[in-house]
C-alpha positions as a Markdown table, in Angstrom:
| # | Residue | x | y | z |
|---|---|---|---|---|
| 1 | Met | 0.0 | 0.0 | 0.0 |
| 2 | Lys | 2.9 | 2.4 | 0.7 |
| 3 | Asn | 4.0 | 2.0 | -2.9 |
| 4 | Ile | 0.5 | 3.1 | -4.2 |
| 5 | Gly | 0.6 | 6.2 | -2.0 |
| 6 | Gln | 4.0 | 7.1 | -3.3 |
| 7 | Met | 2.8 | 6.6 | -6.9 |
| 8 | Met | -0.2 | 8.8 | -6.2 |
| 9 | Lys | 2.0 | 11.6 | -4.9 |
| 10 | Gln | 4.3 | 11.3 | -7.9 |
| 11 | Ala | 1.3 | 11.4 | -10.2 |
| 12 | Gln | 0.0 | 14.6 | -8.5 |
| 13 | Ala | 3.4 | 16.2 | -8.7 |
| 14 | Met | 3.7 | 15.4 | -12.4 |
| 15 | Gln | 0.2 | 16.8 | -13.0 |
| 16 | Ala | 1.2 | 20.0 | -11.2 |
| 17 | Lys | 4.4 | 20.3 | -13.3 |
| 18 | Met | 2.3 | 19.7 | -16.5 |
| 19 | Gln | 0.0 | 22.5 | -15.6 |
| 20 | Glu | 3.0 | 24.8 | -15.0 |
| 21 | Met | 4.4 | 23.8 | -18.4 |
| 22 | Gln | 1.1 | 24.4 | -20.2 |
| 23 | Ala | 1.0 | 27.9 | -18.6 |
| 24 | Ala | 4.6 | 28.5 | -19.7 |
| 25 | Leu | 3.7 | 27.6 | -23.3 |
| 26 | Asp | 1.7 | 30.9 | -23.5 |
| 27 | Lys | 4.9 | 32.8 | -23.1 |
| 28 | Val | 6.9 | 30.7 | -25.7 |
| 29 | Glu | 7.2 | 32.3 | -29.1 |
| 30 | Val | 8.7 | 30.5 | -32.1 |
| 31 | Ala | 9.2 | 32.0 | -35.6 |
| 32 | Gly | 9.0 | 29.9 | -38.7 |
| 33 | Gln | 10.4 | 31.2 | -42.0 |
| 34 | Ser | 10.1 | 30.6 | -45.7 |
| 35 | Gly | 11.5 | 32.1 | -48.8 |
| 36 | Gly | 14.9 | 32.6 | -47.3 |
| 37 | Gly | 13.4 | 34.6 | -44.5 |
| 38 | Met | 11.3 | 36.8 | -46.7 |
| 39 | Val | 8.2 | 35.6 | -44.8 |
| 40 | Ala | 8.2 | 34.9 | -41.1 |
| 41 | Val | 5.3 | 33.7 | -38.9 |
| 42 | Thr | 5.5 | 33.8 | -35.1 |
| 43 | Val | 3.3 | 31.5 | -33.0 |
| 44 | Asn | 3.1 | 30.8 | -29.3 |
| 45 | Gly | 3.5 | 27.5 | -27.6 |
| 46 | Lys | -0.2 | 26.8 | -28.1 |
| 47 | Asn | 0.1 | 27.2 | -31.9 |
| 48 | Glu | -1.7 | 30.6 | -32.0 |
| 49 | Val | -0.3 | 32.9 | -34.6 |
| 50 | Arg | 1.1 | 36.1 | -33.0 |
| 51 | Arg | 2.8 | 37.9 | -35.9 |
| 52 | Val | 3.3 | 37.7 | -39.7 |
| 53 | Lys | 6.2 | 39.6 | -41.3 |
| 54 | Ile | 6.5 | 39.9 | -45.1 |
| 55 | Asp | 9.3 | 41.4 | -47.0 |
| 56 | Pro | 7.8 | 44.3 | -49.0 |
| 57 | Ala | 9.5 | 43.0 | -52.2 |
| 58 | Leu | 7.0 | 40.2 | -52.1 |
| 59 | Ala | 4.0 | 42.5 | -52.3 |
| 60 | Val | 3.6 | 42.2 | -56.1 |
| 61 | Pro | 0.0 | 41.7 | -57.2 |
| 62 | Thr | 0.9 | 39.3 | -59.9 |
| 63 | Glu | 2.9 | 37.1 | -57.4 |
| 64 | Ile | 0.1 | 36.8 | -54.8 |
| 65 | Glu | -0.1 | 33.0 | -55.1 |
| 66 | Val | 3.6 | 32.7 | -54.3 |
| 67 | Leu | 3.2 | 35.0 | -51.3 |
| 68 | Glu | 0.2 | 32.9 | -50.0 |
| 69 | Asp | 2.3 | 29.7 | -50.4 |
| 70 | Leu | 5.2 | 31.3 | -48.5 |
| 71 | Ile | 2.9 | 32.3 | -45.6 |
| 72 | Val | 1.6 | 28.7 | -45.4 |
| 73 | Ala | 5.1 | 27.3 | -45.4 |
| 74 | Ala | 6.3 | 29.7 | -42.7 |
| 75 | Ala | 3.3 | 28.9 | -40.5 |
| 76 | Asn | 3.9 | 25.2 | -40.9 |
| 77 | Asp | 7.5 | 25.7 | -40.1 |
| 78 | Ala | 6.7 | 27.6 | -36.9 |
| 79 | Arg | 4.1 | 24.9 | -35.9 |
| 80 | Ala | 6.6 | 22.1 | -36.4 |
| 81 | Lys | 9.1 | 24.0 | -34.2 |
| 82 | Val | 6.5 | 24.5 | -31.5 |
| 83 | Glu | 5.7 | 20.7 | -31.6 |
| 84 | Ser | 9.3 | 19.9 | -31.2 |
| 85 | His | 9.6 | 22.3 | -28.3 |
| 86 | Val | 6.6 | 20.8 | -26.6 |
| 87 | Gln | 7.9 | 17.3 | -27.0 |
| 88 | Thr | 11.3 | 18.3 | -25.6 |
| 89 | Glu | 9.6 | 19.8 | -22.5 |
| 90 | Met | 7.3 | 16.8 | -22.1 |
| 91 | Ser | 10.2 | 14.4 | -22.2 |
| 92 | Lys | 12.0 | 16.5 | -19.5 |
| 93 | Leu | 8.8 | 16.3 | -17.4 |
| 94 | Thr | 8.2 | 12.6 | -17.9 |
| 95 | Gly | 11.8 | 11.5 | -17.7 |
| 96 | Gly | 11.6 | 10.1 | -21.2 |
| 97 | Leu | 8.5 | 8.0 | -20.5 |
| 98 | Gln | 6.5 | 7.8 | -23.6 |
| 99 | Leu | 2.9 | 8.9 | -23.1 |
| 100 | Pro | 0.1 | 7.6 | -25.3 |
| 101 | Pro | -0.8 | 9.7 | -28.3 |
| 102 | Gly | -3.3 | 12.5 | -27.4 |
| 103 | Phe | -2.4 | 12.3 | -23.7 |
| 104 | Lys | -1.9 | 15.9 | -22.4 |
């Protein structure tokens, strides 16, 4: 029984740390880029877009499709970086223990 009590305390401590990590994700900002840095999209740790920067040279009406593609690519780059950051933080928290997909 003593083992179960210790496990429960560890689970509660991990849950508290996970809540702290989730709160910290609001403050994390990651920039993704495309077009050699001509387009940059910044997202927070919860994948919310915070900023979009576009090099004025790309604002050519006949090239609008290229600009749209670059924005999508930069946003996807930023989201991938956020996911990598979250996985790194989670592995620190869980000590490398793999959690089931979708477990937050």
